[in-house]
C-alpha positions in Angstrom: -59.1 38.6 -13.1 -55.6 37.0 -12.6 -55.4 38.9 -9.3 -58.6 37.4 -7.9 -57.8 33.9 -9.2 -54.5 34.1 -7.4 -56.2 35.2 -4.2 -58.7 32.3 -4.4 -55.8 29.9 -4.8 -54.0 31.5 -1.8 -57.1 31.3 0.3 -57.8 27.7 -0.5 -54.2 26.7 0.1 -54.1 28.3 3.5 -57.5 26.6 4.4 -55.9 23.3 3.3 -52.8 23.9 5.3 -54.8 24.7 8.6 -55.1 21.1 9.9 -56.7 20.4 13.2 -54.0 20.4 15.9 -55.1 16.9 17.3 -52.5 14.2 16.5 -54.7 11.3 17.7 -58.3 10.8 18.3 -58.1 10.4 22.0 -56.4 13.9 22.3 -60.0 15.2 22.1 -61.3 13.5 25.2 -58.2 12.5 27.2 -54.8 13.9 28.2 -51.5 12.5 27.0 -49.2 11.3 29.6 -46.1 9.4 30.2 -45.5 7.0 33.3 -42.8 9.5 34.4 -45.1 12.6 34.0 -45.8 14.4 37.3 -49.4 14.4 38.6 -50.5 17.9 39.9 -53.5 19.0 41.8 -54.5 22.4 43.4 -56.9 23.4 46.1 -57.8 27.0 46.4 -59.6 27.8 49.7 -61.5 31.0 50.8 -62.6 31.5 54.3 -65.4 33.9 54.7 -64.2 34.7 58.1 -61.0 35.9 56.8 -61.1 37.8 53.5 -57.6 39.3 53.8 -56.4 36.6 51.4 -56.9 33.1 50.2 -54.9 29.9 50.6 -53.5 27.5 47.9 -52.3 23.9 48.2 -50.3 22.1 45.4 -50.1 18.3 45.5 -47.3 17.0 43.4 -46.6 13.4 42.9 -44.1 11.5 40.6 -41.9 14.5 40.1 -38.2 14.7 40.3 -36.6 15.3 43.7 -36.0 19.0 42.9 -38.9 21.0 41.6 -39.0 24.7 40.5 -42.1 26.6 41.3 -42.9 30.1 39.9 -45.6 32.8 39.6 -46.0 33.9 36.2 -45.5 37.4 35.0 -48.3 38.6 32.6 -46.8 40.0 29.4 -48.9 43.3 29.6 -50.0 43.6 33.4 -47.4 42.1 35.6 -48.9 42.9 39.1 -46.0 41.1 40.8 -48.1 39.2 43.3 -45.1 37.1 44.3 -44.7 40.0 46.7 -47.8 38.8 48.7 -47.0 35.2 49.1 -46.8 34.2 52.8 -46.7 31.2 54.9 -45.0 29.1 52.2 -44.4 25.6 53.4 -43.6 22.1 52.2 -44.0 18.6 53.5 -43.5 15.1 52.1 -44.7 11.8 53.4 -41.3 10.3 52.2 -39.1 12.4 54.4 -37.6 15.8 54.7 -38.6 18.5 52.3 -37.4 22.0 51.8 -38.3 25.2 50.0 -35.9 27.9 49.1 -36.5 31.2 47.3 -34.3 31.4 44.3 -35.5 34.6 42.8 -38.3 37.1 43.4 -40.9 34.8 41.7 -39.0 31.6 41.8 -38.8 28.8 44.5 -36.8 25.6 44.6 -38.7 22.7 46.2 -36.6 19.6 47.3 -38.4 16.6 48.4 -37.4 12.9 48.6 -39.0 10.7 46.0 -40.7 13.5 44.2 -43.9 13.7 46.3 -44.8 16.8 48.3 -47.5 19.2 49.2 -46.8 22.8 48.9 -49.0 25.4 50.8 -49.0 29.2 50.8 -51.3 32.0 51.3 -51.9 35.1 49.1 -52.2 38.2 51.2 -54.3 40.7 49.3 -53.0 44.1 49.2 -55.0 47.0 50.5 -58.0 47.9 48.3 -57.1 50.6 45.7 -58.5 54.1 46.5 -60.1 54.2 43.1 -62.3 51.6 41.4 -60.4 48.3 41.2 -58.7 47.0 38.0 -61.0 44.4 36.7 -58.1 41.7 36.5 -56.9 42.1 39.9 -57.9 39.8 42.8 -60.3 40.8 45.6 -62.5 39.3 48.2 -65.8 40.6 49.7 -68.5 39.1 51.9 -70.4 38.5 48.7 -67.6 37.3 46.4 -64.4 38.0 44.6 -61.9 37.2 41.9 -59.1 34.7 42.7 -56.7 32.5 41.0 -54.9 33.1 37.8 -51.4 34.5 37.7 -52.2 36.3 41.0 -52.6 33.1 42.8 -51.4 29.8 41.3 -47.6 28.8 41.1 -46.7 26.5 38.3 -44.0 23.9 37.6 -41.4 25.7 35.5 -40.0 22.6 33.9 -43.3 21.1 33.1 -45.7 23.9 31.8 -47.7 21.3 29.7 -48.7 19.1 32.8 -52.4 19.1 33.2 -54.0 19.5 36.6 -57.2 19.4 38.5 -58.3 22.5 40.5 -60.6 22.1 43.6 -62.2 25.4 44.8 -63.3 25.5 48.4 -65.5 28.6 48.8 -68.7 29.3 50.9 -71.4 26.8 50.0 -73.8 29.6 48.9 -71.1 31.0 46.4 -71.0 30.1 42.7 -68.0 29.8 40.6 -67.4 31.1 36.9 -64.2 30.4 35.1 -62.8 29.5 31.8 -61.3 26.2 33.3 -63.0 23.1 32.1 -65.8 22.0 34.4 -66.1 18.4 35.7 -69.0 16.3 37.2 -68.1 18.0 40.5 -69.2 21.7 40.3 -66.2 22.6 42.7 -63.5 20.8 40.6 -62.1 22.0 37.4 -59.5 20.8 34.8 -56.7 22.7 33.4 -54.9 20.9 30.4 -51.7 22.9 30.9 -50.2 25.3 33.3 -50.7 28.2 30.7 -54.4 27.6 30.7 -54.4 27.4 34.6 -52.7 30.7 34.9 -54.8 32.4 32.2 -58.3 31.2 33.8 -59.1 33.3 36.7 -62.2 32.5 39.0 -65.1 34.8 39.7 -66.7 33.5 42.7 -69.7 34.7 45.0 -73.4 35.5 44.6 -73.3 35.9 40.9 -76.1 36.6 38.4 -75.8 34.4 35.4 -77.1 34.3 31.8 -76.2 32.1 28.8 -76.7 32.1 25.0 -75.3 29.7 22.3 -73.6 31.0 19.1 -72.8 28.6 16.2 -73.4 25.7 18.6 -71.0 27.0 21.3 -72.2 27.9 24.8 -71.5 31.3 26.1 -71.9 32.4 29.9 -72.3 35.8 31.4 -71.5 35.9 35.0 -71.9 39.3 36.8 -70.9 40.2 40.4 -72.6 43.3 41.8 -70.9 45.7 44.2 -72.8 45.6 47.7 -74.5 48.8 48.2 -76.2 50.5 51.1 -79.5 50.9 49.2 -81.3 48.9 46.6 -79.1 47.4 43.9 -79.1 49.4 40.6 -81.4 47.5 38.2 -80.7 47.4 34.5 -82.1 46.0 31.4 -80.6 42.6 31.4 -82.3 41.4 28.1 -80.7 44.3 26.3 -77.4 43.9 28.1 -77.0 40.2 27.4 -78.5 40.5 23.9 -75.9 43.1 23.0 -73.1 40.7 24.1 -74.7 37.9 22.1 -74.9 40.0 19.0 -71.2 40.9 19.3 -70.3 37.3 19.6 -72.4 36.4 16.7 -70.6 39.1 14.5 -67.1 38.1 15.7 -67.7 34.3 14.8 -69.1 35.4 11.6 -65.9 37.5 10.8 -63.5 34.8 11.8 -65.4 31.8 10.6 -65.7 29.9 14.0 -65.3 30.2 17.7 -61.9 28.9 18.8 -62.9 27.7 22.2 -65.3 24.9 23.6 -67.2 27.5 25.6 -66.8 31.2 26.6 -67.1 32.9 30.0 -67.5 36.7 30.6 -66.5 37.4 34.1 -68.1 40.8 34.7 -67.4 42.9 37.9 -69.3 45.8 39.3 -67.1 48.5 40.9 -64.2 48.0 38.6 -62.6 49.5 35.5 -60.8 48.0 32.4 -60.5 44.5 31.2 -58.2 41.7 30.2 -58.6 39.0 27.6 -57.9 35.3 28.3 -58.0 32.2 26.2 -61.7 31.5 26.6 -62.8 34.2 29.1 -62.6 37.9 29.9 -62.4 39.8 33.1 -64.1 43.3 32.7 -65.2 45.9 35.0 -68.8 47.1 34.1 -70.7 49.5 36.5 -74.3 48.5 37.4 -75.2 52.2 37.8 -73.9 52.8 34.2 -75.9 50.0 32.9 -79.0 51.2 34.5 -78.6 54.5 32.6 -77.6 52.7 29.4 -77.5 48.8 29.0 -75.2 49.4 26.1 -72.7 51.8 28.0 -69.8 49.2 27.7 -70.3 47.9 24.2 -67.0 49.2 22.9 -64.9 47.8 25.8 -66.8 44.5 25.7 -66.2 44.1 22.0 -62.6 45.0 22.3 -61.6 42.4 24.8 -63.8 39.9 23.2 -62.1 40.3 19.9 -58.7 39.8 21.4 -59.8 36.2 21.9 -58.8 35.8 18.2 -56.5 38.7 17.5 -53.9 38.3 20.4 -54.6 35.2 22.1 -54.7 32.9 19.0 -53.0 35.4 16.5 -50.2 36.7 18.3 -46.8 38.5 17.7 -44.0 36.1 17.4 -42.2 37.6 20.3 -45.3 36.9 22.7 -44.2 33.4 23.8 -45.4 31.0 26.3 -45.6 31.0 30.2 -42.8 32.8 32.0 -42.0 34.2 35.5 -40.2 37.0 33.8 -42.0 39.6 32.0 -41.5 39.1 28.3 -43.3 39.5 25.1 -42.3 43.1 24.0 -43.2 43.1 20.4 -43.1 45.4 17.4 -46.4 44.1 16.2 -48.7 45.4 19.0 -50.0 48.0 16.6 -51.7 45.2 14.8 -52.8 43.1 17.9 -54.3 46.3 19.6 -55.1 48.6 16.9 -57.0 46.2 14.6 -58.8 45.0 17.5 -60.1 48.4 18.2 -60.9 48.7 14.5 -63.1 45.8 14.8 -64.7 46.7 18.1 -66.3 49.7 16.6 -67.0 48.0 13.3 -68.6 44.8 14.7 -70.8 46.8 17.0 -72.1 48.6 13.9 -72.7 45.3 12.1 -74.6 44.1 15.1 -76.8 47.2 14.9 -75.6 48.3 18.5 -75.2 52.0 19.5 -71.6 53.0 18.6 -69.8 55.9 20.4 -69.7 57.9 17.2 -72.9 58.4 15.0 -71.3 57.0 11.8 -68.0 55.6 10.5 -67.2 59.0 9.0 -67.6 60.7 12.4 -65.6 57.9 14.0 -62.7 58.4 11.6 -62.9 62.0 12.1 -62.2 61.7 15.8 -59.5 59.2 15.2 -57.6 61.5 12.9 -58.0 64.4 15.3 -56.6 62.4 18.1 -53.8 61.3 15.7 -52.7 64.9 15.0 -53.4 65.9 18.4 -50.5 63.9 19.8 -47.2 64.8 18.2 -45.8 61.4 19.2 -48.1 59.5 16.6 -46.4 61.1 13.7 -42.9 61.2 15.2 -42.4 57.6 16.5 -43.0 54.5 14.2 -45.7 52.1 15.2 -43.3 49.3 15.3 -41.0 51.3 17.8 -44.1 52.5 19.8 -45.3 48.8 19.9 -41.9 47.7 21.3 -42.0 50.4 24.1 -45.7 49.8 25.2 -45.4 46.9 27.6 -42.2 45.9 29.7 -40.4 49.1 28.7 -39.4 51.8 31.0 -41.7 55.0 31.0 -39.9 57.6 29.0 -38.1 55.2 26.7 -39.4 57.1 23.7 -37.8 60.5 24.8 -40.1 63.4 24.6 -43.0 61.8 22.9 -45.9 59.5 24.1 -47.6 58.0 21.0 -50.6 55.8 21.3 -49.8 52.5 19.6 -53.5 51.6 19.9 -54.6 54.6 17.9 -51.7 54.3 15.5 -52.8 50.8 14.7 -56.5 51.6 14.4 -56.0 54.4 11.8 -53.4 52.1 9.9 -55.9 49.3 9.8 -58.5 51.9 8.4 -56.2 53.1 5.8 -55.1 49.3 4.8 -58.9 48.6 4.4 -59.3 51.4 1.8 -56.0 50.2 0.0 -57.4 46.7 -0.1 -60.8 47.7 -1.3 -59.5 49.9 -4.2 -57.0 47.3 -5.4 -59.7 44.6 -5.6 -62.5 46.7 -6.9 -64.2 46.4 -3.6 -64.3 42.5 -3.7 -62.0 42.1 -0.7 -61.4 44.1 2.5 -59.3 44.0 5.7 -61.8 41.2 6.8 -60.0 38.9 4.3 -56.6 40.0 5.6 -57.6 39.2 9.2 -58.9 35.8 8.1 -55.8 34.9 6.2 -53.6 36.0 9.0 -55.5 33.8 11.3 -55.1 30.8 8.9 -51.3 31.4 8.4 -50.1 32.5 11.9 -52.5 31.4 14.7 -50.5 28.4 15.4 -47.4 28.0 17.7 -45.2 30.4 15.8 -47.1 33.6 15.8 -46.4 36.5 13.2 -43.8 39.1 12.4 -44.1 42.5 10.7 -43.0 41.2 7.2 -45.8 38.5 7.7 -48.4 41.2 7.9 -47.1 43.1 5.0 -47.0 39.8 2.8 -50.6 39.0 3.7 -51.9 42.3 2.8 -50.2 42.2 -0.4 -51.5 38.7 -1.1 -55.1 39.7 -0.5 -55.0 43.0 -2.4 -52.5 41.7 -5.1 -50.6 45.0 -4.9 -47.5 46.2 -3.4 -47.7 47.7 0.1 -44.1 48.0 0.8 -44.1 51.8 0.4 -46.9 52.0 2.7 -45.2 49.7 5.5 -41.8 51.4 4.9 -43.3 54.9 5.6 -46.0 54.4 8.2 -45.4 51.1 10.0 -41.5 50.7 10.1 -41.0 54.3 9.5 -42.4 57.5 11.2 -43.6 59.4 8.2 -47.1 61.0 9.1 -50.0 59.3 7.5 -51.2 61.0 4.4 -54.9 60.5 5.1 -56.2 62.3 2.0 -54.2 60.0 -0.3 -56.1 57.0 1.1 -59.5 58.6 1.7 -59.5 59.8 -1.9 -59.8 56.3 -3.0 -63.5 56.3 -1.9 -63.9 59.9 -2.6 -63.4 61.6 0.5 -61.0 64.2 1.9 -60.1 65.9 5.3 -60.3 69.4 6.4 -58.2 70.1 9.4 -58.5 73.3 11.7 -56.7 74.1 14.8 -58.6 75.8 17.6 -58.0 76.9 21.1 -58.8 73.9 23.5 -61.5 74.5 26.2 -61.6 73.0 29.6 -64.7 71.6 31.1 -65.9 75.1 32.4 -65.6 76.4 28.7 -62.4 78.5 29.3 -59.2 78.2 27.4 -57.3 74.9 28.5 -53.8 75.3 29.6 -51.0 73.2 28.1 -50.2 70.5 30.6 -48.1 68.1 28.4 -46.1 66.9 31.3 -46.5 64.0 33.7 -44.3 62.1 36.1 -43.6 58.6 37.5 -41.8 57.1 40.6 -39.0 54.9 39.5 -38.7 51.9 41.9 -36.4 52.7 44.9 -36.1 56.3 43.9 -37.0 59.2 46.1 -37.4 61.6 43.2 -40.1 61.8 40.5 -39.0 61.2 36.8 -40.6 63.7 34.3 -42.3 62.6 31.1 -42.6 65.2 28.5 -45.0 64.3 25.8 -44.5 67.0 23.4 -41.0 68.7 22.9 -42.8 71.7 21.3 -45.1 72.2 24.4 -44.3 75.0 26.7 -42.6 72.6 29.0 -40.4 71.3 26.3 -39.6 74.7 24.9 -38.5 75.7 28.3 -35.8 73.0 28.2 -37.3 70.2 30.2 -36.8 66.6 29.0 -38.2 63.1 29.9 -36.2 61.5 32.7 -35.2 64.7 34.4 -35.6 64.1 38.0 -37.8 66.7 39.8 -36.5 68.6 42.8 -39.0 71.4 43.2 -41.7 73.5 41.6 -41.8 77.2 42.5 -39.2 76.4 45.2 -41.3 73.8 47.0 -40.1 70.1 47.0 -42.5 67.7 45.3 -42.2 64.1 45.8 -45.4 62.5 44.5 -47.3 62.5 41.4 -50.7 63.4 43.2 -48.8 66.6 44.6 -47.4 67.5 41.2 -50.8 67.1 39.6 -52.5 69.4 42.1 -49.8 72.1 41.2 -50.3 71.6 37.6 -54.0 71.8 37.7 -53.6 75.2 39.4 -51.6 76.8 36.6 -53.3 79.5 34.6 -52.4 80.9 31.2 -49.6 83.6 31.7 -48.4 82.1 35.0 -44.8 81.6 35.6 -43.6 78.3 36.9 -40.2 77.6 38.0 -39.3 74.0 37.7 -36.0 72.7 39.2 -34.6 69.4 38.1 -31.5 67.1 38.3 -29.9 65.6 35.3 -26.5 63.8 34.8 -24.9 67.1 33.7 -26.1 68.8 36.9 -29.1 70.9 38.2 -31.3 72.8 35.8 -34.1 75.3 36.4 -36.6 75.9 33.7 -38.8 78.9 33.6 -42.2 77.8 32.0 -44.9 80.3 31.1 -48.3 78.9 31.1 -49.8 78.8 27.6 -53.0 77.9 26.1 -53.4 74.6 24.3 -54.7 74.2 20.7 -56.4 71.1 19.3 -57.2 69.8 15.8 -60.9 69.7 14.6 -61.3 67.3 11.7 -64.0 67.3 9.2 -64.3 64.7 6.5 -66.1 65.7 3.3 -67.1 64.3 -0.1 -64.9 65.2 -3.1 -67.4 66.8 -5.5 -65.6 65.3 -8.5 -65.6 61.6 -7.1 -66.3 59.0 -9.8 -69.0 56.6 -9.8 -66.7 53.9 -8.6 -65.3 55.8 -5.6 -69.0 56.7 -4.6 -70.0 52.9 -4.7 -67.1 52.0 -2.6 -67.7 54.8 -0.3 -71.4 53.7 0.3 -70.3 50.2 0.8 -67.6 51.4 3.3 -69.9 53.7 5.2 -72.4 50.8 5.7 -69.8 48.9 7.6 -70.8 45.6 5.8 -68.1 43.2 4.7 
């Protein structure tokens, strides 16, 4: 009873401390300014007769004589579009003006009287041979994706300066974006450079739907890939309905929507997704939707939940706008792993089809993947988090853990700990809400913040858990935590089979091309693999395979796919100590099969908690 009373006091205190960020009533409708504040406006133009790129104009007034402009680096996916800036020019009505490149993504503009117009063009790189990444810009006769970090420069010394953005596109095209609309449908408002950079524009012949959750409007904009035949038709009611149901469950979990409106920017012919402050870019195939309107529920839920858990509740190291990639964090296991945890759970709460038939089946698959990758139990989640974005490939040696998977199973075990300690009155839901109340402001959270919040919610010590499985690399004792709800695992290792049903070959070897290097750099993902046992290591530079030079990853991949069990492969590499030749014998691959079963002697309390956990309800 003392524990629950303490928790209630903590939650009430956190709610009282979470004051609205507005400092003055007019902040809700106007933008604050000083007489010396620069006035900035953008125009983005797309010429339907020239879809090789798009043009940007920046009008700057009331600035200092010298202004630094930069293109932002995304903390996760820095595509370095400063490489494609062309025709950069500057003019000023008050006299001479110059622009000089200071760094790869940084320019210095000098203009008398602080008034200038900067113009440049973004030349789009050649289309990718595979489906496009959903967040990268493109232009086609029926539409495209533009703006964001791939298109807009910003004033380095004035990131909080607001701006208006005029979008000049073919008259028949529509515009969907997270930027704030105005009375002119082609002019949008950005309250800061951070919002401007984080709000790409989906333009073209779009299909649009909308719904309202908790009084907040949500828009779904879909661009279809032109096809030679009839466009793939799909059940739009089921598709949009699934998005609405996910949104309702997310708002219910966190208590409110943290945005004035939300826009889903969906692209046919693309893969992956990227979260933004109040929008998401996501690749969703129309042909997949035609087969199953719920085919992308998991990915949709994942990116949407990031609106809370990453965009608002972020690791302390993930700071503001920068033209240098930053934000490497030890807390990514929480930001990515707990988001995946809720992507599955909220889909179930919404009554939508999930990838796995039940929460037990889902956990069986996660645990099998955890054991199937040696790096998950050899590299701590905090260390894996720090290496995930911005680090060099191979920085974790001969292991390649999945910080997303590590975080998801950690979240699942912490949920069981909280439920057990509070007699099922609290769950990881309460931890997430308290984390949002405490750390979704300007500062962000640290690893100790997560530990303290879990401990406050459960009224128990979780330091041993964090020492062993978050900061340390002790393998997770799944049975220890599953026992709390009367479950246990049975793990069996079996020969892995390929798509043809034959024994799969151990191919725990990859490679990447370091910048300005002619040789591939190897990546070993398991030192106990046949490649590791033969003496190969991550960062060895590849010279040849079976005597033939190999200079690209596609070449290497073709060779590896031709290796059969029992084959001898001679791999010659170069390392600081000199050349080395490894003789590798192709071996079969084993994989874990995990079955979770009920403990026959489980108590009534354990059974009750198990039933509630299996239902997925909070």
